[in-house]
N, C-alpha and C positions, 0 to 999 in steps of 0.2 A: 504494500500500500504506500503511495507516495506521501510526502510530507503534508501537502495541502489537504488530501483526503483524510489523513489521520487527524489533522487539526480541526477540520469540519466536524468529524465524529466527536471530538472532545468538546467543541463548542456546543454542538447539539445536545450532548449529555448534560452540559452545564445549564443549558436552558431548561431541559426537562426536569432537572433536579429541583428547580424552583417553580415547577408547574407552568412554565411559559407555554403559550398556546400558538396554534396556527403557524408552525414553523415552515418556512419556505426557503429552499436553497435555490438561488438563481445561478446557473452556470453561464458565465459570460465569456468563456474561453474561445468561443467561435465568433465573437463579435469584435470588430475592429475598434480601436481608439477608446477602450474603456479604462477606467482608473484602477481597476482590480480584476481578478479572475472570477471571484465568487461574491455574491451578496447572501448573507443569511439574515432573514427577516423573521421577527417573532413579536409577540405582544404579552404584556402583563396587565392585570386589571386595575392596578393602582400605581402611583409613583413609587411607593415603597416596594411593591413587587418588581417593578422595572429595575430599581436599584439593586434589589436582591439578585435578580437574574444577571445583571452586569457583573456583580461581585462573583457569582458562581461561575460564569464564563471565564473570568480572569483566573480563578482557582483551577478549574479543569484544564485550561490551556497551559497554565504554568506547570501543573503536576504531570500532565500527559505528554506535552511536547516541549516543555521548557521554553515557552514563548510568552513574551509579554506584549500587550498592545502598544503600538507607537503613540497612540493618542486615544483619549476617550472624551467625547464632547456631548453635552446635554444633561449632565447629572444634576445641574442646579434645579431645574423644574421637573426633570425625569418624565417628560412627555414623549421624547424621542431621544434616545441615547445611541450615538454611533461609536463603535469600537473599531479601530484601525489595526488590522493585522497584516498590513502590506497587501498581499494578494487576496485577502479575505476581509470584507467589511461586514460587521455585524450591526444590525439595526434592531433596537428593542423599543417598541412603541407602546403607548396606550392605544386601545382599540380605535377611538375616534380620530386620533392623530394619524394612525396608520391608514384608516379609510380615506382621510383627507389627502394625504400625499400619494397613496396608491402606487408605491414603488414597483410592485410586481408588473404593473401595466406599462410603466415607463420602458421596461426592457421586454417588449413583446416578443423579440426574437430570441430571448434567452431560453434555455431549457430549464423549466421549473420542476423542482422535486418537492412535493408536499410530504411532510413528516406527520404521521397521525399523532393526535394528542394522546398523552398517557393519562388515564383517569382511574 
């Protein structure tokens, strides 16, 4: 398994560990001029859950792949937090903010993988 796929797996587990929902992985590797190769998009129901998901993703990525994010933006109001792992950008949204920005549809050409919610 290559490094990106391994990191995606760890990020996904970190999201699921805090009950993040509607996880979508957008594979942008076949699209020209993108800022990264993968988007991972998910949501939490409250700012505190969004923050918990971000912390969990950091922990899982560090323990599993020894990788830290280059930047994390949006924690102040925790409606949309972006985590930059170079080739992978993680977006953790509140549901209404996610609906508003609708990132999945910005990348209509991307291959989208939906991860079933764990309940």
